MARBA-71732 format. One record per residue: residue in one letter; y, x, z of N, C-alpha, C in turn. Coordinates in steps of 0.1 Angstrom, whole numbers, plus 5000, padded with zeros to 4 digits. Each point is the difference from the previous one (the first is absolute). Example, Ala and Ser with C-alpha at 12.3 -4.5 7.8 and 13.67 -1.06 7.14 Angstrom:
2
A494351325078501249915000501250095000/S501149964993501150095000501149925008/
This chain:
663
M217363935686500249854995498549955002/E499050064996498649974999499549985014/K500650095011499349995012500849925007/F501249974999500849885004499749884998/L499449974988499749864995498449985008/E499050125001498949975006500249975017/D500850085002500449975017500549875001/A500649944992500849875002498949894997/A499050044988498949905001499049985011/I500050105011499049955010501050015014/Q501350014997500649985013499849905011/N499449904996499549925010498449945001/H499350114990498849995001499250045010/P498649955006499650065011499450124996/L499750024987499850184994501050075004/R501249985002501050085003499650115009/I499149955012499550105009499050104994/L499649994989499150094995501150114995/R500949964992501150084995500450085010/D500249975010500850055012499150095005/F498749965005498950105004499850134990/L500149974987499850094993500950135000/E501449935000501350105001500150075012/K499449925012500150105012499050115000/E498849954994499050145000500650094990/E500649984990500550124992501250085008/S500749925009500950065009499750085007/F498649965006499450095013499650104993/E499349994989499350124991500950114997/K501549954997501050104993500550065015/S500249935010500450085012498950065007/K498850014995498850045005499749965015/Q500349875002499749945013498549944997/Y498850084999498949974997499349895011/D500550035012499549945011500249844999/Q501149984993500649874999499249904989/M499450084990499449954988499349885005/R499549934987498949915005499050034985/F500150134992499050044992499050035007/V498849954994498650035003499250094988/G500349994987499350074993500049984986/Y498950044991500249964985498749934999/V499649964987499249964995498850094990/L499049995006498850074997499149934989/D499949905001499149924994500549834998/I499949934989501049884999498949914994/G499649895005499449884993500449885002/Y499649884995500449865000499849985017/D498950025005499749965015500050115012/E500050114994500350125012500750114993/I500950075008500650104999499850105011/T499650134995499850115007501550075003/I500450055011501150055003499750155005/I501050105000499950125004501350015008/T499650065014501350025011499350125009/N501050045007499950115013500249955013/D499950085009500249985014501549985003/P501050084993501449975004500349874998/F499649944986500249874995499749895009/K498950055002499449865009500850015018/I500250135001500649995012501549985002/A500749984991501249984997500149835001/V499249944994500049874999499449925011/G499650095012499049945010498749984997/G499550054991498549965000500149914989/V498750034993499349904989498649925004/P500149925009498549965005499349904988/R498950015005499049914989500649855001/N500149924987500649885002501449994998/S500750115002501650004998500249974987/L501149954996501050004988500650094994/L500150044988500850104993500549934988/I501150044994500549974988499750124987/M499849924987500050134992501349944991/C501150164993500949944992500050104993/P500749984986500150104990500950125005/A499850124998500750085003501450004990/K501350045010501349974994500150024987/K499650134997500050084986499249934990/N499049935004499149914990500149865002/N501249975004500249855002499949934988/F499249964997500149934984499949845003/A500149965012500149875002501449955005/I500849964995501549995004499949875014/P499649914999499949905011499350075012/P500250015012499550055012498749925004/H499150095001498849945003498750105008/F499449965007499150095005498549945003/T499050125001498649935000499850025018/L499449895003499250005012498850075002/L499850085009498750065004499249985013/R498949985002499450005015499350144998/V499950085013499650115002498649975005/L498950064993498649945001499150105009/D500150134994499550115005500450124995/S499350125006500450134994498950024987/A500750094992499150044986500050134998/S498850014995500150184994500950004993/T500450194996500850034992499250104992/P500550014986499250114995499650165005/L500850015014499850135008499349995013/S499249855001499449995012499050085003/G499250054991499250095002500150125006/E501350084993500550105004500750005014/V500549915003500849975014498649985010/Q499249954998498950005011499250125002/Q500150094988499350145001501050105006/T501349985000501150075007499849995015/Y500149845003499749975014498850065007/F498650024990498950045008500250155001/E500650074990500250145004500850025014/L500949955000501250025010499349985013/Q499449875004499249995008498850105004/K499450034992498950115000500750125005/K501150084997500450105003500849995012/S500349865004501149985010501150065001/M500849974989501450064999500849925008/P501050065007500949925011500949934993/E500450064990501449904995499950044981/L500649914994499950014987501250054994/D500050084987501350034996500849924992/V501049984998501149894995499449954988/F499550114989499649964987498649905001/T499250035009498749945003500649855004/Q500750005013500749865005500349944988/S501050054992500549914990499049944991/E498950084997499249954990498749885007/L500050035015499149895004500549875003/Q501450005002500749895006500149884990/W499550004985500149904992498549915002/G500049894995499149904999500149904992/A499149915002500149874992499949865006/L500549904995499649895005499749884988/K498949905003500049924991500549895004/T500849904990500749915002499449844990/G500549915008499349904991501649934994/V500049944989500949944995500049865005/L501249965004500549865005500949914992/G500450074994501049934987501550064997/M500849964995501450044998500949905002/Y501050045007501349935000501050024989/Y500849924996500950014990501149884999/P500950014994500949885001499649884991/H500249895007499349874991500850004986/P498949984991500949984987500749914996/Y500049885009500749904997501149945011/N499750055012500849945010500750105005/L501549995000500550155005500350005013/N500050155004499950025015498649975008/E499049984990498649995009499050124995/V499149995008498950134997498849924995/E499450064990498649934996498950105004/F498949995005498850065003498649954990/S499650124997498749984990498950065005/G498949965001498850055006499450124991/D500650054992499550074987501250114996/L499650094992500850104991500249984985/N501249974998500249984984499850134993/N500150115005499950104995499950145006/F499550115000500350135007500150124987/V500650105005500250124989499150125008/S500550074998499350155003500750025016/A498850065008500249995013501150095004/H500350114995501050055007501549984995/K500149864996501249944999500349885012/Y499450035009500249925012500050065014/L500749935008500250085015499649905009/I499350025011499549905010501150015012/Y500449925008500750005010499349915010/A500250045013499849895011500949895003/P500349894998501149905000500850005015/D501150015000500749965014499849905004/D500649945009500349865007500549914990/K501050044993500449874995499349994987/L499150104995499549984988498549915006/L499350055010499349925006500149835003/D501350005006500049865000500249934983/L500450074992500049914986498649994999/V499450124999498449984996499249885008/N500149975013499349935007500649885002/N501549974997500749875002500649954989/S500250064991500949954987499149884993/L499050025000499149854994499949885008/V500650025015499749905007501249894994/P499649865003501449904995500850035012/N501549984997501150005010500149885010/K499349864991499849915008499249995012/H500249965015499049985008499450135005/R500950155002499650075003499650065012/F499350055003499750045016499050145002/Q500750085012499250135001498849985006/I498850054995498650005004499650125007/G500850134997499850135005500650104998/K499650145002500550104995498950084992/L500550064992499350124988499050095011/R499049994996499150135007498950044992/F500350114994498850064992498650035005/T499950065014499050055004499949945016/E498950025005499749955015500850145010/C499950114994500550145007501849974998/R500550025016501350014997500950105007/L499150124996500650135003500750064991/P501350005005501150054988499850175000/L500750034988499950134999501650045005/P500050135006501250045005501349954993/N500949955008501249974993499849924986/K499349894999499649924989499849875008/K500749894994500049875004498949924994/Q499049905004499349954995500949874992/P499549934991500849894992500549905007/D501149974998500449875009500449894992/V499049924995500249924987499349855005/D501049895002499549875002499149964990/I499149905000498949954993500449854999/V500549954992500349854999499149914995/L499849875001499449894993500949914995/S499649894991500649894999498949885005/T500449915008499149885003499649914989/D500750024989499549924987498750084995/D499650115006498750064996498649945004/F500549925010498849945006499949835002/L501149944991499849854996499149974993/G498849935000499349974990498950104998/C500150105008499250114998499150045010/R498950094996499050005012500150175006/T500150015012500250135006499050035009/A499550154999499050045007500550125011/M499449985011500050095011498450045002/F500250144999498650065000500350135011/G499150015009499750125009499449975012/K499650125007499249995013501249915010/T499149955010500949955010501150085010/R500849955002501050075009500850144991/L500149944989500750114991501349934993/G500649875003501349964996499849864988/K498849964999499849884990500949895007/S500049985013500749895003501450015002/N500050105003501850064998500749974987/V499250034990500849994986499849854998/V499349925008499749864994501349945007/K500150045013501349955008501350044991/L500150124996501450034992500149894987/I498949994994500049894989500549855005/V499149975011500649875004501549995003/Q500350135005501450005007501149974987/S499350134990501449964989499949874989/L499149955002500049884993500749895008/I499850005012501049915009501450045002/E500450134997501650034997500049974987/T499650044992500449994988500049864989/T499349925008500149854997500549905009/K500950045008500149925013501249914994/E500750054990501149914995499449894990/T499150034992499449924988499149915007/G499050055009498949935008498749994988/N500150074991498849964989498850095001/V499650055014499050045001499549965013/G498649944999499349955013498850105003/Q500150045012498950105003499149965012/L498550004999499149975008499250115004/I500050025013499250155003498849955009/F498650044996499049995008499550135009/D500949955014500150095006498750035012/I498950064994498850005008500050055013/N501250115002500050085012501349965009/G500449904996501449965007501150115000/E500250084990501050135000501149924993/Y500349924993500949964993500949885006/A499349945010500349885009500750055012/N499150095006500550055016500650135002/D500850035006500650125005499250115002/N499950125000499150095002500850174998/P499550075010501150124998499950084986/Q499149964992500150074989501049964991/D500549875004501249984990501349995005/D500150125012501049995007500349875008/N498749975004500149885009500449854995/R500450024984500349874995499349994987/S499449854999499049974989500949954989/I499549974989500649964990500649825004/A499449935005499949895007501350005012/T500350095006500950045009501250024993/A499950114991501350044992500649914991/Y499549914995500449904992499649865006/P500449955010499449885006500649844993/D501150054993500549884991499449954988/V499250114993499449984989498150005001/C499650005012498550045003499849885007/S498549944996499549935011498350045001/I499650005013498950045005499049885004/Y498950014994499049915002498750095007/A499649995015498950075004498849915008/L498950084996498849945010500050005011/T500650115004500450035017501450025003/P500449915005501650045001500350115010/K500950064998500450125009501149935008/I500350075011500849965011501650004992/N500350134998501350034994500150034984/T499049904993500549994987499849844996/P501049914997500249864996499450004987/S499049905002498949994988499749845000/K499549964988499349845002498550045000/P499449905004498350015000499450014984/L499150095001499150024987498749945004/K499749924994498849915001499549954988/L498549965000499249954990499549865002/N499849924993499749885001498549994995/F499050025008498550004997499449904994/Y500849865001499249884991500450014985/E501350064999500549984986499150104991/N499850075005499250104988498650065007/P499049905001498850035006499150104994/S500150034988499250124995500450155003/Q501449995001500750145008499950025014/S500549875005500250005016498550045005/K499049954996498350015004500250134999/M500250084990499850155000500750065010/V501249965003500850065011499549995012/L499449875004499049975012498850105000/A499750034989498850085001500250135005/S500850074995500650135000500549995013/L500549935009500449975014499050015009/L499249924995498549995010499450155000/R499750064986499450135002500550095006/D501650025000500950075007499950015016/A499949875001499749995018498650005003/G499250084992498650055003499249875003/R500249874991499249905003499149994985/T498850065004499050034990498649945001/S499749925011498649935001499649924986/G498549975000499749944990500749884992/Y500449875010500549904994501349994998/I500750115007501450044995500250044986/E499050124999500050054989499849934986/T499149915003499649864990501349944998/F500849945009501349944998500750124993/N500450125002500950064995499650034983/S498750004998499850024985500149874992/V500549885005500349874993501150014991/E499849974987501250034991500349844995/L501149975004500949884996500449984987/P499749894993500649964988501550015002/V500850024987501250025000500649864998/L501149945012500249864999500349944986/E500950074992500549984986498849974990/E499150095002498949984989499349895002/V499749975018499249895003500849844995/R501250035002500749884994499949964984/Q499750104992499849984986498549994996/L499250005008498449964996500049864998/V499149974990499549864994499249955016/E500749864999499449895010498550024999/G499650045014498449994998499250085011/S498850035003499650075012500550115001/D500350114991500450125002501450025005/K500849874999501450015006499949945012/I498949925004499849975015499650095006/R499050084996499750115009501150135005/A500649994988501250095005500849985006/T500449854999501149945009499250015014/R498549985002499950035015500150105005/K499850124994500150145002501450005009/L501149944990501350045004500249915017/Q499449874994500449925016499450075012/M498450065000499550065009501050095007/Y500450104988501050125005501149925010/W500649894995501249945003499649975016/A498849935002499549965010499750115014/V499750124994499950115008501450095006/L500849954990501650065004500549895012/R499749864995500549905012499450015012/K498650035001499450005011500550145008/A500350094994500650125007501449985005/G500549904995501450005007501150064993/Y500049994986500850024990500949894996/P501249995003501049884999499749974983/V500349874996499849994984501049875000/N500850004991500749884994499149944990/E499149885007499449954992500449914988/A501549944997500349944991500150124986/E500550115006500250094989498750044992/L498850015011499150054995499049894992/R500449885000499149894992500750014986/K501150054999500650044985499350104996/L499450105006499550094995498349984999/A499649925006498149984999500049974987/P498950014995499249964987499949824999/I500649974992499649854998499049954991/G498849955003499249954992499349905002/R498649984998499249865007500349985014/I500250095007500049985014501149935003/S500049885008501149925002501350055008/S499550115008500650055008500450154999/Q501050045001500350174999498950085014/F499749945009499450045011498849975003/N499549884987498549955003499250084991/P498850085008499150094993499249904989/G499949895003499249894990498450015001/F499850025014498450005004499549874998/K498850004994499449844997499649945014/G500049864998499849905012498650075008/E498950064990498950015008500150135011/L500850094997500050105007501149975013/R500949944998500949945012499149915008/N499649924996499049925010498950085008/A499550094994499150085006500850095012/V500950064996500850135008500849925010/Y500449914998500549885013499449945010/S498649964992498949945010499550095008/S499950144997499450105009500850035012/E501349955002501250005008500249885009/N499249904995500249865005501449954999/S500450044988501749964998499949904986/P500949925001500149904989500550064989/V499749984988500050064985501749984997/P501250095003501349975000500449984984/D501249974993500450014988499950154997/P500150004985500250154994501350075007/P499950145004501050075004501349994994/S501449975004501050004995501250095002/N499450055011501050145005499150115004/L500950105002499150145005499449975009/S500149925012499650015014498749934999/E499949894989499149914998498950094993/L500450114989499450064995499050115005/V500850055012499550115010498749915010/R500549905001498949945007498649964993/E500349964988498849984989499050115000/L500850104994499550134997499250065012/G500650005012499450035009498749955003/I500149835002498549925001499050044990/I500450024988499250024989499150165002/A501050115006499750135002498749975012/R500349945010499250005009498549964998/F500149854992499049954996499050084988/R500950084990499350074994499250115005/R500650065012499050135007499049965005/G499649855004498650015003499249924988/N500549944990499449914992500550044985/S500050134999500150074983499349954989/S498649965007499449964989499749824996/N500849945008500449884998500449984983/R499349874997500249964986501449984996/V501049965010501649984999500850104998/F499250134998500850124996499550064989/I499549894994499650024983501049914994/S500950054987500749904992499049934991/S500849904996499549954990499450024987/S500350134997499450084988498850085006/G499850005013498950085004500350145005/N501150034999500550155007500649985014/P499650135005501049975017500949944997/L500449945011501749935004500950135001/F499550095005500950115008499550134994/E500950074995499950134996500050105011/A499650134998500050095010501550035007/D501349984991501250025007500549895004/D499349884998500449895008499350015012/I498950055006499050015007500850085009/A500450114997500650125006501549965007/M500749904993501349945006499549915012/L499049914998499749905007499550055013/E499550135001499150065011501250085006/F501350024991501150075011500849885004/L499949884997500949905003499449915013/E498850024998499349965013498850095004/P500250115005499050125007498949935006/A498750064998498949995009500750045016/P499249955011500450055014499850144999/G501350055008499950165003501050094990/R500349904987500650094989501849935003/S500950134998501649945000500349914989/G499750004989500249944988501949994999/I500749884997501250014996500850115009/S499749975016500750065009500450154995/L499150074994500350144994501249964989/L500549914997501050014990501549965008/Q499849955013501249995006501250115000/P499550105002501050115002500750044988/F499449964989500750034987501049874996/R500349925007501049885000501550054999/I500150125006501450074999500650044985/Y498749994989500450054990500149854990/H500249885006500249884993501049905003/D500649954992501149915001499549894990/Q500149845004499949914992501049984990/N501250065003501249984990500450144992/A499050095001500350154997500449994982/G499449934992500350004987501649984998/N500849965008501449964998500550194999/F499850075006500350135004500050074984/I499149974989499950084989501349944992/N500349865000501449964995501250045003/E500050005014501350075006500050164998/I498850084998500250164994500649984987/L499449934991500450004986501549944998/Q500649945010501349975000500750105003/F499850095010500550115005500150104988/L498950034994499950104988501049964990/D500049864995501049964991501450025006/Q500349995011501450025004500450185002/G499050064996500350155001499650085013/R499349925007499750065015499050075000/T499550095010499150095003499149945010/V498749974997499249915010498750125001/I499950015016499250115004498849935008/L498850024994498849945007499250115012/D500249985012499850085010498449985002/L499050064995498850005000499350105007/G500850055010499550115009499049965008/N498850075001498749995007499249874996/A500449964989499149884997498750034991/N499049885004498750064992500450014985/E499150074996500150024985500049894990/A499149915004499849894994501249904998/V500750005010501149925003501250084992/M500450105000500750094992499849964984/Q498750014995499949994987500449844998/Y499649935008500149844997501549974997/F500850065011501449984997500750084991/S499550104994500250104987500049904991/R498749934996499449964989501149874999/E500049915010500649874998501450034997/L500750075005501450044999500450044986/S499150094997500050054983499949924992/E498949905000499649894993501149904997/A500849975013501249925001501050064991/V500550135003501150084993499549974986/F498950034995499650004987500049884992/R499849895006500249874996501349964998/R500950035012501650005000500650064989/Q499450124997500950074988499549944987/T498849954998499549974989500749874995/E500349925011500549884997501550004998/K500450125002501650054995500150034989/F499050104996499950054986499449874989/T499549945002499749884992501449894996/S500450005010501249895000501350114999/N499950084993501150114999501150025010/G499450025014500750015013500050125006/L499550114992500050135007501350055003/G500749974990501650085000499850155003/N500750055012500250145001499350015015/H499249905003499550035015498550035001/F499750105009498850095001499349975011/I499150055002499049975012499450145003/Q500050045010499450165004499049995012/L498950044996498949995012499550155003/Y499750015012500050135005498249975009/F499150094994498850015005499550135008/E499850005013499250115005498850004998/E499250145002498450025001500049894986/A500150044987500049924989498650004998/H499050115002498450004995499449915008/N500449915007499549875009500049894989/L501150024991500449874990499950024987/F500150124996500050034984498950104999/K498549965003499150125001499549994984/D499750114995499550034989498549944996/N499949954990498849944992499649885008/D501149955009499849875005500549864993/N499349914995500249894994499749885006/S500350015010499849885012501049904999/D499749885002501449904999500850025011/E499750065010500850055011501150094995/T499850094991500850104997500749984985/K499649884996500549954987501750004999/I500649965009501449975001500850174999/Y499150085006500550154998500150044987/R498849974994499750084985501249924993/R500649885003500949934991501450055003/F500150055014501350075001500250134990/A498850084999500050114993500449974984/K499249914996500249964987501149924995/E500449895008501149924994501049985010/G500150095011501149995009501550004996/A500250124992501250024991500649904992/K498849924994500849884993500549915007/Y499649995014500449895009501150045011/H500450144997501250035010499250035015/I498750054998499550055013499650155000/G500850085009500150135002499050025013/M499250134999499350015013499950175001/V499950005017499950145005498850035007/Y499150064997498950025008499550105003/S499350035013499750135006498750035003/T499750124996498550035003499950145002/Q498850045008499750135001499350074986/S499349924993499350044991500349954987/P500150044986500249944990498749944994/T499150115002498549964996499549865006/T500649935009499449925004500849834997/I501150054990500749884994499749954986/L500149884999500149924987500250064990/S499450054991500250104987501149924991/D500049864999501049934994501450025004/L499650015014501650015009500450144995/L499250095004500550144996500549994988/A499549964989500550024987501149934997/Q500649905009501249964997501150015005/T499650115013501050065008501350064995/E500849965001501550094998500550095010/N499949995010500750095008499050055011/F500250155001499050055010500850085011/F499450015013500250075009499150075007/V499850144998498750045002500150125011/A499549985013499850115011498850064999/H499650095010498850055002498649934995/L499150064992498949945000498950105001/A499049985007499050115004499149994987/S499549904995499050024991500550034985/Q498650074996500450044986499649894989/D499449915003499649874994501249924996/D501149995012501149935001500950064991/V500550125003500950074989499650014984/N498749994998499549984987500349854995/K499849905008500249874997501449974998/L500750095010501449944995500550104991/S499850094993500250054988499649964989/K499049954999499349934991500949854998/V500349945010501049914999501250024992/N500650105008501450054996499850174995/I500250024987499950144999501350105005/A500949945004501150075008499750075010/Y498649965006499950065015498850104997/E499750044984498850095000500550145009/S501150034995500550145004500350035014/L500049885008500449985013498649995008/K499049984998498849975009499750125007/N500250145000499650055012501150045010/D501349954995501049975009499949865008/I499649934998499749875005498850005012/L498750104996499150055008500250075010/R501250094998500050095011501449985010/A501049924994501149995009499949895010/K500049985010499849915013501349975005/T501350024999500949995008500549844996/Q500249945012500749865000500849974993/G500049924993501449964989500150084989/Y499250094998500050094988499349924988/I500849954993499649904989500250054985/R499149984993500250034983499749834994/M501850004997500249834992499950014986/L499749884994500149964987500449884998/T501049954995500649885000500449954984/R500349895000500249954986501050054992/S501250065010501150074992499950155000/H498750075005499750135002499150034987/R500250114994498850044989499150115003/F500350065015499350065004499950025015/V498950085005499949965017501050065004/I500549965014501150075007499549995014/S500150155001499750025017501149995008/M499849945009501149985011499349975015/Q501050025009500049965014500649885003/A499249925004500649844999501150015012/L500749935001500949975013499349925008/K500450025011499449925014500649875000/F499149885000500649905002501149985014/S501349964996500649985013501149884994/P500049895009500949874996501450045001/K500450115012501650045001500450074990/K499150064986500750074991500149914986/
């Protein structure tokens, strides 16, 4: 009756498979089918963190081998089953261990080899086949104390007794499925790969490798930070595509997750053979929108441009980078490149006076350079952005009459009214630049306060606007007009609307200049953060999330970088979860990534790393990777990943599936 009640209590419980497993082991032992057993050995030494087990060659061969990093379970021996609820302790194999007879065994081997004995007697063979393994305690699985038919996991042991009261087994596929997947929420599940303990896949004769699916829940990624670490061409992008695909599939009915992918290599937007010749965008055209700097013939997309007028401080840096990449490095060009423009919003907030006038002139000179270079502009919109101060017109630099009379007289031209549009501004600054070049010491270039009227940055822009004979000047900027659109500000609002609708937006930045890529990454990241912050303050977040994807993250999340350009990414790391912003970032080296971001990261996918510093940084950030450092350094197979997510309490070794929209 007692056994009947025990069986009834776990009839539908997940741990019923443990009871069935142990009963099968007992049956195999009674029928002497030892080659079918999963028994590995006995406990030699037990502790809270490590357990040393003794085993022998026939045991290891019968279970198909016991490789390093494989999983074993420790159960109470049946005759000592002091705990009625079914439970087991999960162990990870760390390394070989010495036994009390290790010295004698080595002495025996030495004597055998020295005497060149052709074979061993059966008694010596029986003695030499025994050995020991060191294992790490990962935790315990046992019935949930409150929720019927659920399993609970603890990362520690509540107690242990004498070592001889336990037996060690290699779990079968059903138990491995329980170990690796039972803690993953049932909602929004998807398969990410197959369980794989080792890089070596050579099976022992007549023994199968584990065949266990590894599943995740997309809920683990919402509002969380996910890291992809590993050397190039080892499967990071493939795993990212699987996550993107799973979020599309599991949320297509609710539409509560918008995804924004910064595709710096064009691999998410465009078909290529690596993805069965189909990209994310091609596989899901109904929910994907593509914006491209350089449109591809076979990929429908919208133009991705920036308005150089609207954000002068940032766009000026982009132009400088483009000029350097084009090999334009002569003196006056480098002087122009070094000019730093004030932030438009900060100029607008300055107190009325000479400082605001000087800052405004810098912006006006930059706008004049763009206008003369042929960059189209919507002057009506630009007037709304221009700082308003004592200057009567947004495009009037406010030069005193004495200066204007002198410069126009030098060209025998009547003095016109102050500039009221960009064309007039270009003309006036050009005349002033030409006059200043031959009359720089003229007193008209001294302000009323006794200081030079033009600072070094002003002179650099004037010389670029109106270069000396033989210099190219603004013509050097004309090839970069492909990046400019006077209405570019509208695409940000459009992308935000798509994200609110639960669509996946892909920014195709393939072959783009690094400064251009960083500009779009920063602008859209700040726009997303502002939108989610507004929702949060108005209690409008609901169940809607935004997921961001960053490739080559070391360019954006640099460690020890406190500059304003990376401020938004530091805010993502610290505050993103609160505003329902999740992100997936990929890089080859954890040591290059912002420490705050690493400390806040919940999910890790780690392929091969070649640097000892990288694996040390990884294990320092997450202690779960401490015992896997050597494995990460040695294994180089593509798609072989060591994974740790919010639902998992220990690292799972797996072979990631190949992204295929057909499946």
